[in-house]
C-alpha positions as CSV (number, residue, x, y, z in Angstrom):
1,M,73.1,137.6,171.5
2,S,72.7,134.7,173.9
3,E,75.2,133.7,176.5
4,D,76.0,130.6,174.6
5,A,76.7,132.5,171.5
6,A,79.0,134.8,173.4
7,H,80.9,132.0,175.0
8,P,84.6,131.8,173.9
9,L,84.4,128.1,172.9
10,F,81.4,128.7,170.7
11,T,82.9,131.7,169.0
12,A,86.1,129.7,168.4
13,Y,84.2,127.1,166.3
14,R,81.7,129.4,164.7
15,P,82.2,129.5,160.9
16,N,82.5,133.0,159.4
17,R,80.5,134.2,156.3
18,R,83.4,133.4,153.8
19,T,83.8,129.8,155.1
20,L,80.1,129.2,154.6
21,L,80.1,130.6,151.1
22,Q,83.2,128.5,150.2
23,A,81.5,125.4,151.6
24,G,78.3,126.1,149.7
25,S,80.2,126.7,146.4
26,L,82.1,123.4,146.9
27,A,78.9,121.5,147.5
28,L,77.4,123.0,144.3
29,L,80.5,122.2,142.3
30,L,80.5,118.6,143.5
31,A,76.9,118.3,142.7
32,G,77.5,119.6,139.2
33,K,80.3,117.1,138.7
34,Q,78.2,114.4,140.0
35,Q,75.5,115.2,137.5
36,I,78.0,115.0,134.7
37,A,79.6,111.9,136.0
38,F,76.5,110.0,137.1
39,G,73.6,111.6,135.2
40,A,74.4,110.8,131.6
41,S,71.6,109.5,129.4
42,I,72.4,107.6,126.2
43,M,70.5,109.1,123.3
44,A,71.6,106.6,120.6
45,V,74.2,104.0,119.7
46,R,75.5,103.3,116.2
47,V,78.0,100.9,114.5
48,W,79.5,101.8,111.1
49,P,81.5,98.9,109.6
50,A,83.9,99.3,106.7
51,E,87.1,97.9,105.3
52,D,89.0,101.1,106.1
53,Y,87.8,101.1,109.7
54,S,84.8,100.3,111.9
55,R,83.3,103.0,114.1
56,V,81.2,102.7,117.3
57,T,79.4,105.8,118.5
58,L,77.7,106.5,121.8
59,E,75.6,109.7,121.8
60,S,74.7,111.2,125.2
61,D,73.2,114.4,126.6
62,V,76.4,115.2,128.6
63,P,80.0,114.3,127.9
64,L,81.1,110.8,128.8
65,V,84.3,109.8,130.5
66,A,86.0,106.6,129.3
67,K,89.1,104.6,130.1
68,Q,90.1,102.0,127.5
69,T,92.5,99.1,127.5
70,L,93.6,97.2,124.4
71,I,94.1,93.5,125.0
72,Q,96.2,91.6,122.4
73,S,95.2,88.0,122.8
74,P,92.5,87.5,121.8
75,P,92.3,91.0,120.4
76,R,89.7,93.1,122.1
77,L,89.1,96.6,123.4
78,A,87.8,97.0,126.9
79,V,86.3,100.4,127.8
80,D,85.0,101.5,131.2
81,I,82.5,104.4,130.9
82,E,81.8,106.3,134.1
83,G,78.5,107.7,135.2
84,L,76.3,105.2,133.4
85,Q,73.7,102.6,134.3
86,L,73.2,99.7,131.9
87,N,70.0,100.3,130.0
88,S,68.2,99.1,126.9
89,A,69.9,101.7,124.6
90,L,73.4,100.3,125.5
91,K,72.2,96.7,125.1
92,E,71.2,97.5,121.5
93,L,74.9,97.7,120.7
94,V,75.1,93.9,120.9
95,A,72.6,93.4,118.1
96,K,74.1,96.2,115.9
97,V,77.2,94.3,115.0
98,R,76.9,92.9,111.5
99,P,78.4,89.5,110.6
100,D,80.2,91.0,107.6
101,D,81.9,93.7,109.7
102,P,85.6,93.2,108.8
103,N,86.9,94.5,112.2
104,I,84.4,93.8,114.9
105,A,83.4,90.2,115.9
106,A,81.0,91.1,118.7
107,I,80.3,93.7,121.4
108,R,79.5,92.9,125.1
109,V,78.2,95.3,127.7
110,G,77.7,94.9,131.4
111,Q,77.5,96.9,134.7
112,N,81.1,96.6,136.0
113,S,80.3,98.6,139.1
114,P,77.4,100.7,140.4
115,N,78.2,103.7,138.2
116,V,80.5,102.2,135.6
117,V,79.5,100.3,132.4
118,R,82.1,98.1,130.8
119,L,82.1,97.8,127.0
120,V,84.1,95.0,125.4
121,I,84.6,95.1,121.7
122,D,85.9,91.7,120.4
123,L,88.0,92.2,117.3
124,K,88.5,90.0,114.2
125,Q,92.0,91.2,113.7
126,D,94.7,93.3,115.4
127,A,93.6,96.9,115.5
128,V,94.7,100.4,116.4
129,P,91.9,102.0,118.3
130,Q,91.2,105.8,118.4
131,V,88.9,106.9,121.2
132,F,87.8,110.5,121.2
133,S,84.9,112.8,122.1
134,L,83.0,115.2,119.8
135,K,81.1,118.3,120.9
136,P,77.5,118.9,119.8
137,V,77.1,119.8,116.2
138,A,74.2,119.8,113.7
139,S,71.6,117.4,115.0
140,Y,74.0,115.5,117.3
141,Q,74.6,115.9,121.0
142,H,77.8,114.8,122.7
143,R,79.4,111.8,121.1
144,L,82.0,109.3,122.3
145,V,83.6,107.6,119.3
146,F,85.6,104.4,119.0
147,D,87.4,104.1,115.6
148,L,89.0,100.7,115.1
149,Y,91.6,100.7,112.3
150,P,93.3,97.5,111.1
151,S,96.9,97.2,112.2
152,K,97.7,96.8,108.5
153,P,95.9,99.8,106.9
154,V,94.0,99.2,103.7
155,D,96.0,100.4,100.8
156,P,93.8,102.1,98.2
157,L,96.0,100.9,95.3
158,E,96.0,97.3,96.5
159,A,92.2,97.5,96.9
160,L,91.9,98.7,93.3
161,I,94.2,95.9,92.1
162,Q,92.2,93.3,94.0
163,E,88.9,94.6,92.7
164,R,90.3,94.4,89.1
165,L,91.5,90.9,89.6
166,R,88.1,89.8,90.9
167,D,86.5,91.2,87.8
168,A,89.2,89.7,85.5
169,S,88.7,86.2,87.0
170,S,85.1,86.2,85.8
171,H,86.2,86.9,82.1
172,T,88.3,84.8,79.8
173,D,89.9,87.8,78.1
174,L,91.2,90.9,79.9
175,P,90.5,94.3,78.3
176,P,93.3,95.6,76.0
177,G,96.2,97.0,77.9
178,L,95.8,94.8,81.0
179,S,97.7,91.7,79.7
180,P,100.8,93.0,77.8
181,S,103.4,90.6,76.5
182,P,106.0,89.9,79.1
183,S,108.5,91.5,76.9
184,A,106.5,94.6,76.1
185,P,108.0,98.0,77.0
186,A,107.0,99.4,80.3
187,Q,104.5,102.3,79.8
188,D,102.4,102.6,82.9
189,P,103.5,101.5,86.4
190,L,99.9,101.0,87.6
191,G,99.0,98.9,84.5
192,E,102.2,96.9,84.9
193,L,101.4,96.2,88.5
194,I,97.9,95.1,87.7
195,A,99.2,92.9,84.9
196,K,101.7,91.3,87.2
197,H,99.0,90.4,89.7
198,S,96.9,89.1,86.8
199,Q,99.7,86.9,85.6
200,P,101.6,85.6,88.7
201,N,103.2,82.8,86.7
202,A,104.4,85.0,83.8
203,A,108.0,85.2,83.0
204,P,109.9,88.2,84.4
205,E,110.4,91.2,82.1
206,P,113.8,91.4,80.4
207,S,116.0,94.4,81.4
208,A,115.7,95.9,77.9
209,P,112.9,95.8,75.3
210,V,113.2,93.4,72.4
211,A,111.3,93.3,69.1
212,T,107.9,91.6,69.5
213,A,104.7,91.4,67.6
214,P,102.6,94.5,68.1
215,K,99.8,94.4,70.7
216,P,96.3,94.4,69.2
217,T,95.0,97.9,69.3
218,A,92.3,99.9,67.5
219,T,95.0,101.8,65.6
220,P,98.0,100.6,63.4
221,P,101.3,100.1,65.2
222,T,103.5,103.2,65.2
223,S,106.9,101.9,63.9
224,K,107.4,103.9,60.7
225,T,110.7,105.4,61.8
226,P,113.6,102.9,62.0
227,G,115.8,103.2,65.0
228,S,117.2,101.6,68.0
229,S,114.8,99.3,69.9
230,M,115.9,101.1,73.1
231,T,114.0,104.3,72.0
232,A,110.3,104.1,72.0
233,S,108.4,105.9,69.3
234,P,106.2,108.8,70.4
235,A,102.6,107.9,70.9
236,P,99.9,109.4,68.7
237,A,98.4,112.7,70.0
238,R,95.0,111.1,70.8
239,K,96.1,107.7,72.1
240,T,97.0,106.8,75.7
241,D,98.3,103.3,76.1
242,R,97.5,102.9,79.7
243,I,94.6,102.4,82.2
244,I,92.6,105.6,82.9
245,I,91.5,105.9,86.5
246,V,88.6,108.0,87.7
247,A,88.2,108.5,91.4
248,L,84.5,108.8,92.4
249,D,83.8,110.4,95.7
250,P,80.2,109.9,97.1
251,G,79.8,112.8,99.6
252,H,79.2,112.4,103.3
253,G,78.5,108.9,104.8
254,G,78.3,107.3,108.1
255,E,77.8,109.8,110.9
256,D,77.4,112.5,108.3
257,P,74.1,112.1,106.4
258,G,74.6,115.2,104.4
259,A,71.4,117.1,103.4
260,V,68.1,115.6,104.2
261,G,65.1,116.0,101.9
262,P,61.5,116.8,103.0
263,K,60.6,113.1,102.8
264,G,63.6,112.1,104.8
265,T,65.9,111.1,101.9
266,Y,69.6,111.2,102.9
267,E,72.0,112.8,100.6
268,K,74.7,110.2,101.5
269,D,72.4,107.3,100.3
270,V,71.4,108.9,97.0
271,V,74.9,109.9,95.9
272,L,76.3,106.5,96.8
273,K,73.7,104.8,94.4
274,I,74.6,107.3,91.6
275,A,78.3,106.7,92.2
276,K,77.9,102.9,91.9
277,L,76.0,103.3,88.7
278,L,78.7,105.5,87.3
279,R,81.4,103.1,88.5
280,D,79.8,100.3,86.5
281,R,79.7,102.4,83.4
282,I,83.4,103.5,83.8
283,N,84.6,99.9,84.3
284,K,83.0,98.8,81.1
285,S,84.3,101.7,79.0
286,T,87.3,102.6,76.9
287,V,88.5,105.9,75.6
288,N,90.9,106.2,72.7
289,G,91.5,102.5,73.0
290,S,92.5,102.7,76.7
291,P,90.5,100.8,79.3
292,M,89.0,102.8,82.2
293,R,88.7,102.0,85.8
294,A,86.7,103.6,88.6
295,Y,88.0,103.9,92.2
296,M,85.5,104.9,94.9
297,T,86.6,106.7,98.1
298,R,83.8,105.0,99.9
299,D,81.7,102.1,98.6
300,G,79.5,101.8,101.8
301,D,77.9,103.8,104.5
302,F,80.9,105.1,106.4
303,F,82.5,108.4,107.0
304,V,85.7,109.5,105.2
305,P,87.5,112.7,106.2
306,L,87.9,115.3,103.4
307,G,91.7,115.0,103.4
308,V,91.6,111.2,103.3
309,R,89.4,111.4,100.2
310,V,92.1,113.4,98.4
311,Q,94.9,111.1,99.7
312,K,93.1,108.0,98.4
313,A,92.7,109.5,94.9
314,R,96.4,110.5,94.8
315,R,97.4,107.1,96.0
316,V,95.8,105.3,93.1
317,Q,97.2,108.0,90.7
318,A,93.7,109.0,89.6
319,D,93.3,110.9,86.3
320,L,90.1,112.6,87.5
321,F,88.4,113.2,90.8
322,I,84.6,113.6,90.8
323,S,82.8,114.3,94.1
324,I,79.0,113.7,93.9
325,H,76.6,115.5,96.1
326,A,72.9,116.6,96.3
327,D,72.4,120.3,97.2
328,A,70.2,121.9,99.8
329,F,69.0,125.4,100.6
330,T,66.8,127.2,103.1
331,R,64.2,127.8,100.4
332,P,62.5,124.7,99.0
333,S,62.1,126.5,95.6
334,A,65.8,126.3,94.9
335,A,66.4,123.9,92.0
336,G,68.8,122.7,89.4
337,A,72.2,120.9,89.1
338,S,75.5,122.6,89.5
339,V,79.2,121.8,88.8
340,Y,82.0,123.3,90.8
341,A,85.7,123.6,90.4
342,L,88.4,124.8,92.8
343,S,89.2,128.5,93.2
344,H,92.2,129.9,95.1
345,K,91.2,133.5,94.4
346,G,87.7,133.5,95.9
347,A,84.3,132.1,95.2
348,S,82.6,133.0,91.9
349,S,79.4,133.8,93.7
350,T,77.9,134.1,97.1
351,A,76.1,130.9,96.7
352,A,79.3,129.1,95.7
353,R,81.0,130.4,98.8
354,W,78.1,129.4,101.1
355,L,78.1,125.9,99.6
356,A,81.8,125.5,100.0
357,D,81.7,126.5,103.6
358,K,78.8,124.0,104.2
359,E,80.6,121.1,102.5
360,N,83.9,121.9,104.2
361,Q,82.1,121.3,107.6
362,A,81.7,117.6,106.8
363,D,84.6,116.7,109.0
364,L,82.9,118.3,112.0
365,V,79.7,116.5,111.4
366,G,81.2,113.2,110.4
367,G,83.5,113.2,113.4
368,L,87.2,113.7,112.8
369,N,89.8,112.9,115.4
370,V,91.7,116.1,115.1
371,R,94.5,115.0,117.3
372,S,95.4,112.1,114.9
373,Q,95.9,114.4,111.9
374,D,99.3,115.5,110.7
375,K,98.9,119.2,110.4
376,G,101.7,119.4,107.8
377,V,100.0,116.9,105.6
378,Q,96.7,118.6,106.0
379,E,98.1,122.0,105.1
380,M,99.8,120.6,102.1
381,L,96.6,119.0,100.8
382,L,94.5,122.1,101.5
383,D,96.9,124.7,100.3
384,M,98.5,123.3,97.2
385,S,96.8,124.1,94.0
386,T,97.9,124.9,90.5
387,T,96.6,126.9,87.6
388,A,96.9,123.9,85.3
389,Q,94.7,121.7,87.7
390,I,92.0,124.4,87.9
391,N,92.0,124.9,84.1
392,D,91.6,121.2,83.5
393,S,88.9,121.0,86.2
394,L,87.0,123.8,84.4
395,K,87.2,121.8,81.1
396,L,85.9,118.7,82.9
397,G,83.2,120.6,84.6
398,T,82.0,122.1,81.3
399,A,81.8,118.7,79.7
400,L,79.8,117.3,82.6
401,L,77.5,120.3,82.8
402,T,76.8,120.1,79.1
403,Q,75.7,116.5,79.3
404,I,73.6,116.9,82.5
405,G,71.9,120.0,81.0
406,D,70.6,117.9,78.1
407,F,67.9,116.5,80.3
408,A,68.0,118.2,83.7
409,R,67.5,121.8,84.9
410,L,70.7,123.6,85.7
411,H,71.0,125.9,88.7
412,K,73.8,127.9,86.9
413,P,74.7,127.6,83.2
414,R,78.4,127.6,83.8
415,V,81.0,125.9,86.1
416,E,81.3,127.9,89.4
417,Q,84.4,128.0,91.6
418,A,85.0,128.1,95.3
419,G,87.4,126.8,97.9
420,F,86.2,123.2,98.4
421,A,88.6,121.3,100.5
422,V,87.9,118.0,98.8
423,L,88.9,119.5,95.4
424,K,92.4,120.5,96.5
425,A,94.5,117.7,95.0
426,P,97.3,119.6,93.3
427,D,97.8,117.2,90.4
428,I,94.3,115.8,89.6
429,P,91.5,117.7,87.7
430,S,88.7,117.7,90.3
431,V,85.1,118.8,90.3
432,L,82.1,118.6,92.6
433,I,78.7,117.8,91.1
434,E,75.5,118.9,92.9
435,T,73.1,116.6,91.1
436,A,70.0,118.5,92.3
437,F,68.5,120.2,95.3
438,I,67.4,117.5,97.6
439,S,65.6,120.2,99.7
440,N,63.3,120.7,96.7
441,P,60.3,118.3,97.0
442,D,60.2,117.7,93.2
443,E,63.9,117.2,92.8
444,E,64.0,115.0,95.9
445,Q,61.5,112.7,94.2
446,K,63.6,112.6,91.1
447,L,66.7,111.7,93.1
448,R,64.8,108.9,94.7
449,S,63.9,107.5,91.2
450,P,66.2,104.7,89.8
451,T,65.4,106.0,86.3
452,Y,66.6,109.4,87.1
453,Q,69.7,108.1,88.8
454,V,70.5,106.1,85.6
455,K,70.1,109.3,83.6
456,L,72.6,111.1,85.8
457,A,75.1,108.3,85.6
458,D,74.8,108.1,81.8
459,A,75.3,111.9,81.5
460,M,78.3,111.9,83.8
461,M,79.8,109.0,81.8
462,D,79.3,110.9,78.5
463,G,80.9,114.0,80.0
464,I,83.9,112.0,81.2
465,R,84.3,110.4,77.8
466,Q,84.1,113.7,76.0
467,Y,86.7,115.2,78.3
468,F,89.2,112.4,77.7
469,I,88.7,112.5,73.9
470,K,89.8,116.1,73.9
471,N,92.3,115.9,76.8
472,P,93.9,112.4,76.8
473,P,95.9,111.9,80.0
474,L,99.6,112.0,80.0
475,A,102.0,109.2,81.0
476,R,102.2,108.8,84.7
477,S,105.4,110.1,86.2
478,R,104.8,109.2,89.9
479,T,105.9,105.8,91.2
480,V,103.3,103.4,92.5
């Protein structure tokens, strides 16, 4: 040891081993934080417009830290993202905004400070933003998500009514049951509401029914038994004097592409096309003299959480819920269509259990803001199920499977059961159709074919019609 090293002043300021280790650890920790804060790389940017909400997604290799401010006039969301340098990927956001986006007018980006990028989303209307992060899942890395919900949420029932009115305005005559006489007895709250919207200048209904000429129907009027006009005669066993609503649920969407075929076909795109074809057929059909109407949980390329799909169907008082998918498996040789119903006792096969687990992960891939979910509502939707619902679902599934099997290969000859979250509406017969294995090259090619898509839609329509002929829906007891 040198004399300087032994000097009291030197030894007083000489750091010990523990101090050096602590200082080194702190330096490494700060360096790591600096890498997270200032070393982020944007992998992709995406914008998903929809009437329900519009979504903006920033995908990066490390988590992003953002601070947002909602400005009311004019409405816009300002977001400062730390640790970023303005690059070409971020600038792409400006061009990704579509003119028909119902919520976003424009997006502006700029370098607010040396290591902070400011993102300004100009809004077309007042919005309630949700900003949250998603951990890596499937093919995605870290995602920072901006969901912009209209301040006045889109009501599925109102959307259905407005869609019906648009169609009605293009025809001189409405289908039977949509324009009842102002003095006709109230039979269906949804039909009544649509009729009122269709005839805004119609006289108000009297408080009690009075004798009127019978409505034109395919069957003779049922007035054989004399009695008070206050008591309605029972309807025939196979006649339902109301609108029949079928909820169509194209699987996946938006951030969640679903299964991907060998040629790059997205499940979300194929099932949306099939659902639209089926919607057109339903809207032109009647069963037992009653008009039918389709309601779609999504009619564009955007993500809808599983629980919201169920909520939408219940809001419009759907008589059926049909979720449309395209299967995938690890082996490309797997083939055939399948139909599934709910089971609360366990899956009917290992494959059914595997598929249900995979489909139930859609919320993780699509990007669900878990903090915004009411756990009580979610538990109700996912836990309530009844024997009657499942029995009716099996009948519906059998009718659909029979029609599809007339021209397509079936993976299983019977309806299978498993715990699909999207089928857990307690009061709506619900099935999930796997139209084919998109992972099979031959079946992927069929799913891409417009001719085959039409065959699938026709078969589903025939199955729905056969189900209602044998199982006409009862009068609605829930209020609109």
